[in-house]
C-alpha positions, 0 to 999 in steps of 0.5 A: 658799901658806901659810907656816910660823909661823917664817917670819912670826915671822922677818919680824916680827923682821927688820922690828922690827930694821930699825926699830931700825936706822933710828931708832938715835941719833934722838929724837922731833924728829929722827924727825919731820923725817926723811921717809926714816926715817919712810917706812921705819919705817911700811913695816916696821910694815906688814910686822909687822902683816901677818905678825901677821895671817897668824900669827893666821889660820894659827897662833893658838896663837902669836899668842895669846902676843903681847900687843897683837897685835890692836892691832898689826894695827890699827896696821898698818891705820891706817898702810896705809889712814889715812895722813892720820891717822898721828901721828908722836908715836904712831909714835915712842912705839910704836917706843920703848915697844912694839916692844922688848916685841914683839921679846922676845915673838916671840923667845921663841916662836921659841926655843920652836920650835927 
């Protein structure tokens, strides 16, 4: 069953906020040594990537407003299928530098739809 674009956008915001909550007060080194947090962060990135893939397939006009949307989907695929190749440093970099931008862009789209 096809969902509304707002549902996918809400999933992205919820997953992104969960990542920020999980990593609050951590640094790269403490992130790398915390298996529970790493697992949670990686799962939330899978949700973000899947929601973006569905948004791309079902509502490309909104997907096109997200910078690096395709790269985020590819990142999700690496996490889901290439677990042996996941770099903790890369994940941490995405958390600290890319995720805030994604959340701002998605919130802007949500605001335009309400």
